[in-house]
N, CA, C, O and the ligand as a Tripos MOL2 file, in Angstrom:
@<TRIPOS>MOLECULE
protein
  229   227    58     0     0
PROTEIN
NO_CHARGES

@<TRIPOS>ATOM
      1 N         -43.0200   43.5480   18.1690 N.3       1 MET1
      2 CA        -42.2470   44.4970   17.3370 C.3       1 MET1
      3 C         -40.7920   44.3600   17.7010 C.2       1 MET1
      4 O         -40.4030   44.4190   18.8680 O.2       1 MET1
      5 N         -40.0030   44.1760   16.6670 N.am      2 ALA2
      6 CA        -38.5560   43.9820   16.9050 C.3       2 ALA2
      7 C         -37.9320   45.3320   17.1880 C.2       2 ALA2
      8 O         -38.2090   46.3200   16.5080 O.2       2 ALA2
      9 N         -37.0850   45.3560   18.2020 N.am      3 ASP3
     10 CA        -36.3410   46.5420   18.5530 C.3       3 ASP3
     11 C         -34.9240   46.0960   18.9210 C.2       3 ASP3
     12 O         -34.6470   45.6680   20.0410 O.2       3 ASP3
     13 N         -34.0510   46.2160   17.9370 N.am      4 SER4
     14 CA        -32.7190   45.6460   18.1130 C.3       4 SER4
     15 C         -31.9310   46.4030   19.1870 C.2       4 SER4
     16 O         -31.1630   45.7860   19.9250 O.2       4 SER4
     17 N         -32.1040   47.7170   19.2880 N.am      5 LEU5
     18 CA        -31.3700   48.4630   20.3100 C.3       5 LEU5
     19 C         -31.8840   48.0410   21.7090 C.2       5 LEU5
     20 O         -31.0950   47.8280   22.6300 O.2       5 LEU5
     21 N         -33.1920   47.9290   21.8440 N.am      6 TYR6
     22 CA        -33.7460   47.5140   23.1500 C.3       6 TYR6
     23 C         -33.2820   46.0670   23.4720 C.2       6 TYR6
     24 O         -32.9310   45.7570   24.6110 O.2       6 TYR6
     25 N         -33.2920   45.1870   22.4300 N.am      7 ASP7
     26 CA        -32.8010   43.8380   22.6310 C.3       7 ASP7
     27 C         -31.3550   43.7620   23.1120 C.2       7 ASP7
     28 O         -31.0000   43.0030   24.0140 O.2       7 ASP7
     29 N         -30.5490   44.5830   22.4650 N.am      8 ARG8
     30 CA        -29.1190   44.6160   22.8340 C.3       8 ARG8
     31 C         -28.9240   45.1610   24.2550 C.2       8 ARG8
     32 O         -28.0990   44.6890   25.0380 O.2       8 ARG8
     33 N         -29.7470   46.1960   24.5350 N.am      9 TYR9
     34 CA        -29.7310   46.7330   25.9220 C.3       9 TYR9
     35 C         -30.0940   45.6800   26.9440 C.2       9 TYR9
     36 O         -29.4050   45.5080   27.9500 O.2       9 TYR9
     37 N         -31.2110   44.9560   26.6730 N.am     10 MET10
     38 CA        -31.6060   43.8940   27.5840 C.3      10 MET10
     39 C         -30.5950   42.7720   27.6970 C.2      10 MET10
     40 O         -30.3760   42.2150   28.7730 O.2      10 MET10
     41 N         -29.9580   42.4390   26.5220 N.am     11 ALA11
     42 CA        -28.9960   41.3450   26.5740 C.3      11 ALA11
     43 C         -27.7820   41.7900   27.3860 C.2      11 ALA11
     44 O         -27.2170   40.9850   28.1270 O.2      11 ALA11
     45 N         -27.3670   43.0570   27.2640 N.am     12 ALA12
     46 CA        -26.2650   43.5610   28.0290 C.3      12 ALA12
     47 C         -26.6110   43.5760   29.5230 C.2      12 ALA12
     48 O         -25.7750   43.2520   30.3670 O.2      12 ALA12
     49 N         -27.8110   43.9460   29.8230 N.am     13 ASP13
     50 CA        -28.2360   43.9710   31.2360 C.3      13 ASP13
     51 C         -28.2430   42.5520   31.8080 C.2      13 ASP13
     52 O         -27.8380   42.3460   32.9530 O.2      13 ASP13
     53 N         -28.6960   41.5790   31.0280 N.am     14 ARG14
     54 CA        -28.7200   40.2340   31.4610 C.3      14 ARG14
     55 C         -27.2930   39.6650   31.6560 C.2      14 ARG14
     56 O         -26.9890   38.9960   32.6440 O.2      14 ARG14
     57 N         -26.4310   39.9710   30.6510 N.am     15 ALA15
     58 CA        -25.0820   39.4960   30.7650 C.3      15 ALA15
     59 C         -24.3960   40.0570   32.0210 C.2      15 ALA15
     60 O         -23.6800   39.3430   32.7230 O.2      15 ALA15
     61 N         -24.6280   41.3350   32.2830 N.am     16 HIS16
     62 CA        -24.0140   41.9580   33.4260 C.3      16 HIS16
     63 C         -24.5270   41.3480   34.7210 C.2      16 HIS16
     64 O         -23.7230   41.0360   35.6000 O.2      16 HIS16
     65 N         -25.8650   41.1630   34.8750 N.am     17 ARG17
     66 CA        -26.4110   40.5260   36.0680 C.3      17 ARG17
     67 C         -25.8910   39.1260   36.2080 C.2      17 ARG17
     68 O         -25.5290   38.7190   37.3120 O.2      17 ARG17
     69 N         -25.8360   38.3500   35.1080 N.am     18 GLU18
     70 CA        -25.3700   36.9670   35.2140 C.3      18 GLU18
     71 C         -23.9200   36.9360   35.6910 C.2      18 GLU18
     72 O         -23.5250   36.1050   36.5090 O.2      18 GLU18
     73 N         -23.1500   37.8640   35.1540 N.am     19 HIS19
     74 CA        -21.7210   37.8770   35.5500 C.3      19 HIS19
     75 C         -21.6110   38.1940   37.0580 C.2      19 HIS19
     76 O         -20.9040   37.5200   37.8070 O.2      19 HIS19
     77 N         -22.3290   39.2320   37.4610 N.am     20 GLU20
     78 CA        -22.3470   39.6290   38.8630 C.3      20 GLU20
     79 C         -22.7830   38.4650   39.7900 C.2      20 GLU20
     80 O         -22.2720   38.3320   40.9020 O.2      20 GLU20
     81 N         -23.7050   37.6510   39.3320 N.am     21 GLY21
     82 CA        -24.2100   36.5610   40.0690 C.3      21 GLY21
     83 C         -23.2140   35.4330   40.2620 C.2      21 GLY21
     84 O         -23.2410   34.6680   41.2260 O.2      21 GLY21
     85 N         -22.2830   35.3870   39.2180 N.am     22 GLN22
     86 CA        -21.3410   34.2660   39.2360 C.3      22 GLN22
     87 C         -19.9850   34.6680   39.7350 C.2      22 GLN22
     88 O         -19.2510   33.8760   40.3250 O.2      22 GLN22
     89 N         -19.6650   35.9210   39.4860 N.am     23 CYS23
     90 CA        -18.2960   36.3760   39.7280 C.3      23 CYS23
     91 C         -18.0190   36.6500   41.1910 C.2      23 CYS23
     92 O         -18.8190   37.3310   41.8320 O.2      23 CYS23
     93 N         -16.9560   36.1680   41.7390 N.am     24 THR24
     94 CA        -16.6830   36.3130   43.1900 C.3      24 THR24
     95 C         -15.8720   37.5760   43.3590 C.2      24 THR24
     96 O         -15.8180   38.0810   44.4800 O.2      24 THR24
     97 N         -15.2250   38.1390   42.3240 N.am     25 SER25
     98 CA        -14.3940   39.3440   42.5040 C.3      25 SER25
     99 C         -15.1100   40.6200   42.2180 C.2      25 SER25
    100 O         -14.5280   41.6930   42.3810 O.2      25 SER25
    101 N         -16.3770   40.5600   41.7880 N.am     26 CYS26
    102 CA        -17.1280   41.7640   41.5650 C.3      26 CYS26
    103 C         -17.9140   42.2020   42.8310 C.2      26 CYS26
    104 O         -18.5480   41.3940   43.5100 O.2      26 CYS26
    105 N         -17.8360   43.4990   43.1040 N.am     27 SER27
    106 CA        -18.6580   44.1040   44.1540 C.3      27 SER27
    107 C         -19.3930   45.2960   43.5380 C.2      27 SER27
    108 O         -19.0440   45.7450   42.4460 O.2      27 SER27
    109 N         -20.4050   45.8060   44.2330 N.am     28 PRO28
    110 CA        -21.1390   46.9260   43.6360 C.3      28 PRO28
    111 C         -20.2860   48.0980   43.2470 C.2      28 PRO28
    112 O         -20.5500   48.7620   42.2450 O.2      28 PRO28
    113 N         -19.2300   48.3690   44.0550 N.am     29 GLU29
    114 CA        -18.3690   49.5420   43.7980 C.3      29 GLU29
    115 C         -17.2860   49.2240   42.7530 C.2      29 GLU29
    116 O         -17.0450   50.0240   41.8490 O.2      29 GLU29
    117 N         -16.6390   48.0610   42.8760 N.am     30 THR30
    118 CA        -15.5760   47.7100   41.9310 C.3      30 THR30
    119 C         -15.8040   46.4140   41.3260 C.2      30 THR30
    120 O         -15.8470   45.3830   41.9980 O.2      30 THR30
    121 N         -15.9550   46.4480   40.0380 N.am     31 GLY31
    122 CA        -16.0850   45.2040   39.2560 C.3      31 GLY31
    123 C         -14.7320   44.6910   38.8350 C.2      31 GLY31
    124 O         -13.7650   45.4520   38.8050 O.2      31 GLY31
    125 N         -14.6400   43.3780   38.4990 N.am     32 CYS32
    126 CA        -13.4270   42.9040   37.8920 C.3      32 CYS32
    127 C         -13.3300   43.4220   36.4400 C.2      32 CYS32
    128 O         -14.2230   44.1550   36.0150 O.2      32 CYS32
    129 N         -12.3500   43.0940   35.7080 N.am     33 GLU33
    130 CA        -12.1430   43.6460   34.3750 C.3      33 GLU33
    131 C         -13.3490   43.2890   33.4660 C.2      33 GLU33
    132 O         -13.8890   44.1420   32.7620 O.2      33 GLU33
    133 N         -13.7410   42.0260   33.5070 N.am     34 THR34
    134 CA        -14.9100   41.6090   32.7370 C.3      34 THR34
    135 C         -16.1560   42.2960   33.1510 C.2      34 THR34
    136 O         -16.9570   42.7060   32.3110 O.2      34 THR34
    137 N         -16.3410   42.4340   34.4570 N.am     35 GLY35
    138 CA        -17.4910   43.0950   35.0000 C.3      35 GLY35
    139 C         -17.5800   44.5510   34.5690 C.2      35 GLY35
    140 O         -18.6460   45.0510   34.2110 O.2      35 GLY35
    141 N         -16.4360   45.2130   34.6130 N.am     36 ARG36
    142 CA        -16.3680   46.6410   34.1680 C.3      36 ARG36
    143 C         -16.7050   46.7770   32.7100 C.2      36 ARG36
    144 O         -17.4350   47.6860   32.3150 O.2      36 ARG36
    145 N         -16.1690   45.8630   31.8930 N.am     37 ARG37
    146 CA        -16.4450   45.9140   30.4690 C.3      37 ARG37
    147 C         -17.9400   45.6630   30.1610 C.2      37 ARG37
    148 O         -18.5260   46.3280   29.3070 O.2      37 ARG37
    149 N         -18.5310   44.7050   30.8640 N.am     38 LEU38
    150 CA        -19.9690   44.4520   30.7040 C.3      38 LEU38
    151 C         -20.7550   45.6510   31.1470 C.2      38 LEU38
    152 O         -21.7310   46.0370   30.5050 O.2      38 LEU38
    153 N         -20.3270   46.2540   32.2640 N.am     39 TYR39
    154 CA        -21.0860   47.4240   32.7540 C.3      39 TYR39
    155 C         -20.9600   48.6270   31.8170 C.2      39 TYR39
    156 O         -21.9210   49.3700   31.6140 O.2      39 TYR39
    157 N         -19.7340   48.8130   31.2340 N.am     40 GLU40
    158 CA        -19.5690   49.9110   30.2960 C.3      40 GLU40
    159 C         -20.4730   49.7360   29.0910 C.2      40 GLU40
    160 O         -21.1200   50.6830   28.6450 O.2      40 GLU40
    161 N         -20.5130   48.5280   28.5710 N.am     41 SER41
    162 CA        -21.3740   48.3460   27.3260 C.3      41 SER41
    163 C         -22.8410   48.4370   27.7420 C.2      41 SER41
    164 O         -23.6680   48.9120   26.9630 O.2      41 SER41
    165 N         -23.1770   47.9950   28.9460 N.am     42 LEU42
    166 CA        -24.5480   48.2270   29.4020 C.3      42 LEU42
    167 C         -24.8820   49.6880   29.5250 C.2      42 LEU42
    168 O         -25.9430   50.1220   29.0770 O.2      42 LEU42
    169 N         -23.9940   50.4600   30.1270 N.am     43 ALA43
    170 CA        -24.2120   51.9150   30.3020 C.3      43 ALA43
    171 C         -24.3200   52.6390   28.9530 C.2      43 ALA43
    172 O         -25.1320   53.5490   28.7890 O.2      43 ALA43
    173 N         -23.4850   52.2160   27.9880 N.am     44 ARG44
    174 CA        -23.5290   52.8420   26.6860 C.3      44 ARG44
    175 C         -24.8430   52.5600   25.9910 C.2      44 ARG44
    176 O         -25.4540   53.4660   25.4240 O.2      44 ARG44
    177 N         -25.2840   51.3100   26.0290 N.am     45 LEU45
    178 CA        -26.5460   50.9190   25.4310 C.3      45 LEU45
    179 C         -27.7500   51.5860   26.1220 C.2      45 LEU45
    180 O         -28.7160   51.9970   25.4790 O.2      45 LEU45
    181 N         -27.6540   51.6720   27.4200 N.am     46 GLN46
    182 CA        -28.7490   52.3560   28.1760 C.3      46 GLN46
    183 C         -28.8410   53.8220   27.7650 C.2      46 GLN46
    184 O         -29.9300   54.3450   27.5320 O.2      46 GLN46
    185 N         -27.6840   54.4760   27.6800 N.am     47 ASP47
    186 CA        -27.6720   55.8830   27.2240 C.3      47 ASP47
    187 C         -28.2780   56.0480   25.8380 C.2      47 ASP47
    188 O         -29.0790   56.9470   25.5810 O.2      47 ASP47
    189 N         -27.8620   55.1450   24.9590 N.am     48 ALA48
    190 CA        -28.3390   55.2480   23.5680 C.3      48 ALA48
    191 C         -29.8650   54.9820   23.6060 C.2      48 ALA48
    192 O         -30.6260   55.6770   22.9330 O.2      48 ALA48
    193 N         -30.2880   54.0270   24.3530 N.am     49 TYR49
    194 CA        -31.7680   53.7060   24.3410 C.3      49 TYR49
    195 C         -32.5510   54.8360   24.9480 C.2      49 TYR49
    196 O         -33.6020   55.2090   24.4270 O.2      49 TYR49
    197 N         -32.0560   55.4020   26.0600 N.am     50 LEU50
    198 CA        -32.8000   56.5180   26.7380 C.3      50 LEU50
    199 C         -32.8080   57.7270   25.8470 C.2      50 LEU50
    200 O         -33.8280   58.4030   25.7130 O.2      50 LEU50
    201 N         -31.6290   58.0170   25.2110 N.am     51 ASN51
    202 CA        -31.5950   59.1450   24.2670 C.3      51 ASN51
    203 C         -32.6200   58.9860   23.1760 C.2      51 ASN51
    204 O         -33.3050   59.9390   22.8060 O.2      51 ASN51
    205 N         -32.7210   57.7990   22.6720 N.am     52 ARG52
    206 CA        -33.6380   57.5670   21.5610 C.3      52 ARG52
    207 C         -35.0800   57.7640   22.0290 C.2      52 ARG52
    208 O         -35.8820   58.3830   21.3290 O.2      52 ARG52
    209 N         -35.4030   57.2510   23.1870 N.am     53 LEU53
    210 CA        -36.7330   57.4990   23.7930 C.3      53 LEU53
    211 C         -37.0710   58.9680   23.8600 C.2      53 LEU53
    212 O         -38.1430   59.4170   23.4550 O.2      53 LEU53
    213 N         -36.0870   59.7110   24.3990 N.am     54 ARG54
    214 CA        -36.2440   61.1680   24.5350 C.3      54 ARG54
    215 C         -36.4780   61.8230   23.1540 C.2      54 ARG54
    216 O         -37.3980   62.6200   22.9710 O.2      54 ARG54
    217 N         -35.6490   61.4710   22.2380 N.am     55 ASN55
    218 CA        -35.7520   62.0720   20.8920 C.3      55 ASN55
    219 C         -37.0480   61.7260   20.1560 C.2      55 ASN55
    220 O         -37.5560   62.5170   19.3600 O.2      55 ASN55
    221 N         -37.5620   60.5520   20.4320 N.am     56 GLU56
    222 CA        -38.8170   60.1590   19.7880 C.3      56 GLU56
    223 C         -40.0210   60.7880   20.5340 C.2      56 GLU56
    224 O         -41.1250   60.8680   19.9960 O.2      56 GLU56
    225 N         -39.7760   61.2290   21.7820 N.am     57 GLY57
    226 CA        -40.7360   61.9830   22.5430 C.3      57 GLY57
    227 C         -41.9850   61.2140   22.7030 C.2      57 GLY57
    228 O         -42.9300   61.6950   23.3270 O.2      57 GLY57
    229 ZN        -16.5510   40.1040   37.8000 Zn       58 ZN58
@<TRIPOS>BOND
     1     1     2 1
     2     2     3 1
     3     3     4 2
     4     3     5 am
     5     5     6 1
     6     6     7 1
     7     7     8 2
     8     7     9 am
     9     9    10 1
    10    10    11 1
    11    11    12 2
    12    11    13 am
    13    13    14 1
    14    14    15 1
    15    15    16 2
    16    15    17 am
    17    17    18 1
    18    18    19 1
    19    19    20 2
    20    19    21 am
    21    21    22 1
    22    22    23 1
    23    23    24 2
    24    23    25 am
    25    25    26 1
    26    26    27 1
    27    27    28 2
    28    27    29 am
    29    29    30 1
    30    30    31 1
    31    31    32 2
    32    31    33 am
    33    33    34 1
    34    34    35 1
    35    35    36 2
    36    35    37 am
    37    37    38 1
    38    38    39 1
    39    39    40 2
    40    39    41 am
    41    41    42 1
    42    42    43 1
    43    43    44 2
    44    43    45 am
    45    45    46 1
    46    46    47 1
    47    47    48 2
    48    47    49 am
    49    49    50 1
    50    50    51 1
    51    51    52 2
    52    51    53 am
    53    53    54 1
    54    54    55 1
    55    55    56 2
    56    55    57 am
    57    57    58 1
    58    58    59 1
    59    59    60 2
    60    59    61 am
    61    61    62 1
    62    62    63 1
    63    63    64 2
    64    63    65 am
    65    65    66 1
    66    66    67 1
    67    67    68 2
    68    67    69 am
    69    69    70 1
    70    70    71 1
    71    71    72 2
    72    71    73 am
    73    73    74 1
    74    74    75 1
    75    75    76 2
    76    75    77 am
    77    77    78 1
    78    78    79 1
    79    79    80 2
    80    79    81 am
    81    81    82 1
    82    82    83 1
    83    83    84 2
    84    83    85 am
    85    85    86 1
    86    86    87 1
    87    87    88 2
    88    87    89 am
    89    89    90 1
    90    90    91 1
    91    91    92 2
    92    91    93 am
    93    93    94 1
    94    94    95 1
    95    95    96 2
    96    95    97 am
    97    97    98 1
    98    98    99 1
    99    99   100 2
   100    99   101 am
   101   101   102 1
   102   102   103 1
   103   103   104 2
   104   103   105 am
   105   105   106 1
   106   106   107 1
   107   107   108 2
   108   107   109 am
   109   109   110 1
   110   110   111 1
   111   111   112 2
   112   111   113 am
   113   113   114 1
   114   114   115 1
   115   115   116 2
   116   115   117 am
   117   117   118 1
   118   118   119 1
   119   119   120 2
   120   119   121 am
   121   121   122 1
   122   122   123 1
   123   123   124 2
   124   123   125 am
   125   125   126 1
   126   126   127 1
   127   127   128 2
   128   127   129 am
   129   129   130 1
   130   130   131 1
   131   131   132 2
   132   131   133 am
   133   133   134 1
   134   134   135 1
   135   135   136 2
   136   135   137 am
   137   137   138 1
   138   138   139 1
   139   139   140 2
   140   139   141 am
   141   141   142 1
   142   142   143 1
   143   143   144 2
   144   143   145 am
   145   145   146 1
   146   146   147 1
   147   147   148 2
   148   147   149 am
   149   149   150 1
   150   150   151 1
   151   151   152 2
   152   151   153 am
   153   153   154 1
   154   154   155 1
   155   155   156 2
   156   155   157 am
   157   157   158 1
   158   158   159 1
   159   159   160 2
   160   159   161 am
   161   161   162 1
   162   162   163 1
   163   163   164 2
   164   163   165 am
   165   165   166 1
   166   166   167 1
   167   167   168 2
   168   167   169 am
   169   169   170 1
   170   170   171 1
   171   171   172 2
   172   171   173 am
   173   173   174 1
   174   174   175 1
   175   175   176 2
   176   175   177 am
   177   177   178 1
   178   178   179 1
   179   179   180 2
   180   179   181 am
   181   181   182 1
   182   182   183 1
   183   183   184 2
   184   183   185 am
   185   185   186 1
   186   186   187 1
   187   187   188 2
   188   187   189 am
   189   189   190 1
   190   190   191 1
   191   191   192 2
   192   191   193 am
   193   193   194 1
   194   194   195 1
   195   195   196 2
   196   195   197 am
   197   197   198 1
   198   198   199 1
   199   199   200 2
   200   199   201 am
   201   201   202 1
   202   202   203 1
   203   203   204 2
   204   203   205 am
   205   205   206 1
   206   206   207 1
   207   207   208 2
   208   207   209 am
   209   209   210 1
   210   210   211 1
   211   211   212 2
   212   211   213 am
   213   213   214 1
   214   214   215 1
   215   215   216 2
   216   215   217 am
   217   217   218 1
   218   218   219 1
   219   219   220 2
   220   219   221 am
   221   221   222 1
   222   222   223 1
   223   223   224 2
   224   223   225 am
   225   225   226 1
   226   226   227 1
   227   227   228 2
@<TRIPOS>SUBSTRUCTURE
     1 MET1         2 RESIDUE 1 A MET
     2 ALA2         6 RESIDUE 1 A ALA
     3 ASP3        10 RESIDUE 1 A ASP
     4 SER4        14 RESIDUE 1 A SER
     5 LEU5        18 RESIDUE 1 A LEU
     6 TYR6        22 RESIDUE 1 A TYR
     7 ASP7        26 RESIDUE 1 A ASP
     8 ARG8        30 RESIDUE 1 A ARG
     9 TYR9        34 RESIDUE 1 A TYR
    10 MET10       38 RESIDUE 1 A MET
    11 ALA11       42 RESIDUE 1 A ALA
    12 ALA12       46 RESIDUE 1 A ALA
    13 ASP13       50 RESIDUE 1 A ASP
    14 ARG14       54 RESIDUE 1 A ARG
    15 ALA15       58 RESIDUE 1 A ALA
    16 HIS16       62 RESIDUE 1 A HIS
    17 ARG17       66 RESIDUE 1 A ARG
    18 GLU18       70 RESIDUE 1 A GLU
    19 HIS19       74 RESIDUE 1 A HIS
    20 GLU20       78 RESIDUE 1 A GLU
    21 GLY21       82 RESIDUE 1 A GLY
    22 GLN22       86 RESIDUE 1 A GLN
    23 CYS23       90 RESIDUE 1 A CYS
    24 THR24       94 RESIDUE 1 A THR
    25 SER25       98 RESIDUE 1 A SER
    26 CYS26      102 RESIDUE 1 A CYS
    27 SER27      106 RESIDUE 1 A SER
    28 PRO28      110 RESIDUE 1 A PRO
    29 GLU29      114 RESIDUE 1 A GLU
    30 THR30      118 RESIDUE 1 A THR
    31 GLY31      122 RESIDUE 1 A GLY
    32 CYS32      126 RESIDUE 1 A CYS
    33 GLU33      130 RESIDUE 1 A GLU
    34 THR34      134 RESIDUE 1 A THR
    35 GLY35      138 RESIDUE 1 A GLY
    36 ARG36      142 RESIDUE 1 A ARG
    37 ARG37      146 RESIDUE 1 A ARG
    38 LEU38      150 RESIDUE 1 A LEU
    39 TYR39      154 RESIDUE 1 A TYR
    40 GLU40      158 RESIDUE 1 A GLU
    41 SER41      162 RESIDUE 1 A SER
    42 LEU42      166 RESIDUE 1 A LEU
    43 ALA43      170 RESIDUE 1 A ALA
    44 ARG44      174 RESIDUE 1 A ARG
    45 LEU45      178 RESIDUE 1 A LEU
    46 GLN46      182 RESIDUE 1 A GLN
    47 ASP47      186 RESIDUE 1 A ASP
    48 ALA48      190 RESIDUE 1 A ALA
    49 TYR49      194 RESIDUE 1 A TYR
    50 LEU50      198 RESIDUE 1 A LEU
    51 ASN51      202 RESIDUE 1 A ASN
    52 ARG52      206 RESIDUE 1 A ARG
    53 LEU53      210 RESIDUE 1 A LEU
    54 ARG54      214 RESIDUE 1 A ARG
    55 ASN55      218 RESIDUE 1 A ASN
    56 GLU56      222 RESIDUE 1 A GLU
    57 GLY57      226 RESIDUE 1 A GLY
    58 ZN58       229 GROUP 0 **** ****
């Protein structure tokens, strides 16, 4: 079953992890500019995904 929101959430998660794995300036507390941007979009998608799960009950 296709779920584009879930797919985008997973893709953002993967992109963020891959960046963290490669980036030497990212740390758990402070990411570099790209790391922060990836994290923000991951957090936004995660919120949207969890909200939808809650609303669908
Ligand atoms: Zn980084």
